[in-house]
N, C-alpha and C positions, 0 to 999 in steps of 0.2 A: 504493500500500500504506500509506504513512505517512498520507496523507489519510484513508483509511478508518479507521485506528487513531485518528486525532485525532477523527473523528466519533463513534467508540465512546466515547472519553474524555469528550467533551462530553456524551454521553448518560449516562455514569456520574455526572457531576457533577449533571446535571439530575435524575437519579433520587434522589440523596441530598437535593437541595433539596426535592423533593416528598415524600421519605420514603415511598416506595411500600410497599404491603403485602407484596410479595414479598420475603422475607428469607432471608439465608443467614448463619448465625452460624458463623464460622470457628473451627476448633480451633487453638489456639496451641501452638507449641513454644517454651517459655520459655528453655530453656537448651541443648538438645541439637542444634539444627539448625546445620550448618556455615555459615559466612559464604559467600555466593554469589560466583561469578566475575562481576564487573560490567564485563567488557571489552566493547568495541564490537561484538563479533560475536554477542552474546547479545541477541536481539530481545525476549525474554520474561522476562528475569530480574526477580524481584520487587523492588519498592521495600521495603526492610526499614526499619521505623520502630520505634525503641526506645520502650518504655513503662516508666518507673519509677513504679510505683504501689504504695503501702503495702498489703500483704496481711496484715500483722501489726503489732502495736503500736498506738499511739494513732491513726495515720493510716488504719488499716483501716476506720474509720467512713466514709471517703470514697473510699479506694482501690479498694474492691470495685466501686463504681459506675463508676469510671474504667475499670476493666478491662472490665466488661460493655459500656459504651457504645462504647469504641474498637473492640472486637471486632465489635460489631453494625454500626457504621458502615463498617468496612473490608469486612465481608462483603457489605454492600449494594453497594459499589463493585465488588467483585470479581465479583459476580453479573452486573453490567452490562458486564463486559468488561475491568475494570481501568482503569488510567491509560495511555492510549496503548498498550494491549496488555500492560501490566505489572501484575500483581496487587500488592496491598498485603499485606505480611506483618508482623504485630505480634510484637515480641520483648520479652517481659516480664521485668522484674527487680523483685523485692520488696526495697525498701530497709529493711524492718522498722522504719520510722519512726525510723531511727538516723542522725543527721548524719554520723557517721564512716563509715557504709557507703555513703552517697550518692555520694561521689567515686569509690569503688571500682567500683560497678556502672555509673556513667556511663562510666568509662574502658573497662570490659569491653564495653559495648555499642558504643562507637565504634571501639575498636582490635581487638576480637576478633570481634564479631558483624557488622561491616560495615553498620551502619545509616546511612541517609541523613539522618535527623533523630531527635530524641528528644522525647518528650512527658513532662512531669513535672519533678521528683518531686512527690509529693502535698503534702507539708508544706513551708512556707516555711523552717523551720529546717534542713531537709535540702537544699533547693534552694540556699540560701546557700553551702553547702559544695560542692555538686555542679556548679552552673552554671559556675563558673570553669574547670573541667576541659574542658567542652564548648567554651567560648570559646577556650581555649588550642589545642584540636584542630580549631578552625574547623568546627564542626558545629552547624547550627541547632537550637535548643531552643524548644519551645512550652510555656510555663508555663500550666497550665490551672486551678490552684487556689492560686496563690501571690499573696497579697494585700498583703504588706508593701511598704514603700518600699525602693528599691534593687534590685529584681528587674530592672527595665529603666530606661532613662533615666539618671538620676544615680546610678550604681552605685559601689561602693567599688573596682571594678576595671573594665577595659575589657570591656563587656558587649554588644558590637555583634552577636553571634551569638544573643542571647537575645531572644525575643518573648513577649508575654503576651496570652492571650485570657480571662484572669480579671480581674474587676473589682477595682481596687485598694481596700484597706480605707479609705484616707483619703476617697475619694469616696463609698463606700458608707455608712460610718459617719456622715459629716457630713450626707448626704442623709437618712438614717434619723432622726437627732436633730432636724434642722430640720423634717421632716414631723411628727414627734411633738409638738414644741413648738407648731407652728402649729395643730395639731388639738386638743391637750389642755390647753395653757396651764399646764404644771407650775410649781411654785414652788421646788422644790429637787431635787437629784440627788446620788447617791452612785456611786462607781465601785469596781470590784473586778477584780483580774487575778491570773493565775497567775505565780508568781515565775520569773525567768529565762526569760521567754517573749517573743520579739520580736513576735509577732502580738498578744499580749495587751497589751504595752507600747504598740505603735502604736495599737491600737484605743482604749485609754483616753486616750491623748494627743489623738487626733482627736475623741473624744466630749467631752472637757473643753473643747477649743477651740470646738467647736460650741455647747455649752451656754453658754459665756461670750459667744460671738457673739450668741446669742439672748437674753442677759440673765438666764439661769437659773443661780443659784449652785450650784457643786459643793461640798457641805458636808462631804465626807469621801472619802478614798481609802484602799483596803485592798489589801494584797498577801498572797496565801495560797500555801502549798505545794501541790503537785500532789495530795497525799493529804489535804488539809485543806479542808473545805467551809464552815467557820464558825470565827470566833474571837470573843473578848469585844468587840473594837473594832467588828467588823462587826455583831454582835448589838445593840450599843448604838446604832449609827447607824440600824439598821433599826427599832429601837424608837421612834425619833423620827419615824417615818413619812415618810421622803422620798417624793416622788411617783414617782421613777424610780431604778432600779438598773441601771447599765450594766455588763455582764460582758464582760471582754476576755480571750480565751484561744485557744490552739490546740486545746484538748482538749474535744470535745463531751461526752464522758462526765462530765468534771469539772463543766462548766457545768450539765449536767442535774442532777447531784447537788446542786450549790449551790442551784439553784432549788427543788428539793424540800425542802432544809433550811430555806431562807428562808420558804417557805410554811408549813412545820411550826411555825415560830416565830411565825407570825401576820402576816407581811408581806403586804400586799395591793396594793402599788404595781405600777408598770409595769416589766417587764424589757425591756431593750434589749441588743442585742449585734451582733456582726459576722458574718463569713462562715460560721462553724461552725453558726450557727442556721438556715442554709438547707438543712441536711442532714435528710433524713427520719429517719435513725438518731438524730440528736440529739433530734428531736421525740419519737420513740418512747421514748427513755430518760427524757426529762423527764416524760412522761405528763401528768396533769392539771395539774401545777405549771407546765408550759410554755405552757399555753393563753394566748394573747394576747401572747406574746413577739414583739417586732418586730426586724427586721433589714433592711439594705439588700442587694439581691440582683442578680445578673447575669441572672436568668431567673425567670419565673413560669409555672406550668402553664397559666394562663388569659390569656396575653398577647395573644391575638387574631390573631396572625400565622397565615395559612393553613397554612404549612409546619409550624408548631408543632402545630396540631391533628392533622395527619396523623402527625407524629412521636410524639405522646403515645399515640395509638391503636395505631400499629404497634409501638412499643417495648413497651407493656404486653403485647400479644399474643405478642411474641417472647421477652421476658425474664420475664414473669410477675408484674410489679409496675409501678406507675406510676414514671416518672422523677422525679428531683429535679434541682436546679441542677447537681450534679456529673456526672450523666448527660448533661445537655444540653451542658455545656462539653466533655466528652469526645467526644461525637459531632461537635460543631462543630470541634474540633481536627483530626479526620480530614478534614472537609470543607475546612478552610483549607489543610491540607497538600496535599490532592488538587488543589485549584484551582491552587495555586502550582506543583506538579509538572507539571500539564498545561501551564501556560504555559511552564515551563522547558524542556519537551521534551528531557529529559536522560537518558532511559532507556538509551541506548546508550553513554553516556559512562563513563569511569572514575569510581570512587566519589568521589574528591576533587573532580572537576569537577561531579558531580551535586550535591554539597553546596553548592558555590559557585553553581551555577545556581539552586538552590532559594532560597538566601539572597538572590540578586538579584531573584527573582520575588516574594518575600513582601511588599515594600512596595506592590505594585500589586494585591494581593488586595482585592476589593470585591464582596461576595456577600451574598445573602439567606440567613439561617440561622434556626434555631429560637430563637436569642437576639434575632433582629431583624436589621436591616441591619448588616453588619460590615465594618470596615476597621481598619487599624493607624494610630496617630498617628506623627509623625516620631520619637518616642522609643520606638517599638516597643510601645506600650501599646494597650489596647483603647479604642475610641471607641464607646460604646453607651448605651442608655437604662438608667437606674437604677430598679429596682423596689423598693418598700418592702413587705415582707411581714409577715404576722401568723400565728403558729402557731394552728391550730385543733385540734379533737379528732382529726381524721383527715387533716390536711395543712396547707397554707399558703394564705392568701387575700391578694389584693392590696388594700392600703389606700392607696397613693399611688405616684406615679411622677414622674420628671423627666428632663430631657435630661442629657447627660453632664457639663455644666458646673455642675449645680445643687449639687453637693457640694464645690465647689472653693474656698470661702471660707477 
């Protein structure tokens, strides 16, 4: 019986790898479903996976994709028989992009909803507050869009239960800047960031270091409030026509507004930025002003991997739109957890033991995904190709790529 279920589980993982056209998009119960009895006598109890994805506030630009993609990927596995006979059930919480709400909903998912693992939160500023709760409660967390330093590895707290399948900003930004300098030979650059924003601060620091490493002077740095798109200092710097403006921010809507304002003032130089520029919503908000903007990314729609081509086609038909990086990372998160849960073979164990078994299995995950070959580093970080993208009128195009070490200087 168990051997048969394991064969079905292997088939489920293979189905997700191939991203077959037969889809089942599951309906989620975000708040009302009771936590299941996970005792050893229940052969078919679901693996409940928590999802903290911003459905409101600044993070909603990315959280909507995370909800769509995790639902879709879980449905695909469930249609193929689940994991060792156990379906995946996604339990959603909207953190409202609020750092104070993050720890509250993390605790709810773990203590009240009986989840075996948590995906998210969407924003790094929320994750910094929420992840320590999961670590304290010894529940694995998969960070799918948290790019700042200190999420995994060298953390300000013991973060051994935290894992990341989102490309770190340091690697992505430095790879982006290096590729741009190599191709375009700029003479000067300016940076701008949102005030009190850890992702923006990190991004600008990495960009500055990369420009200096490449011998390009950064002639000015500006910090703006969340509702401020321009000030006299930035206008003066742009009037001097620097070749590049690096924009560091958590907020895609703000970055889009800044680009529109800069173009309205006559700035014609190159925009560079971080993870937020990989969002289709950010591109749409920027409009014509964003065309040509470059960013380092974890995924590109044209990466050439066979599984990715099938993913793009199947996802567009199921969801009604083309995926972006945040969709790809959400689907991959489910695939990673499914692979680890299959290996852990913990479906009949008490919940605490399920979590421990999943934690023990995650280091050995080595799979092919829509992001490309995937595995974790010793520090629980992602080890993957870095893609350098450029915004176009209707999407993103690939302009460079490099191995995982290329942005590590």
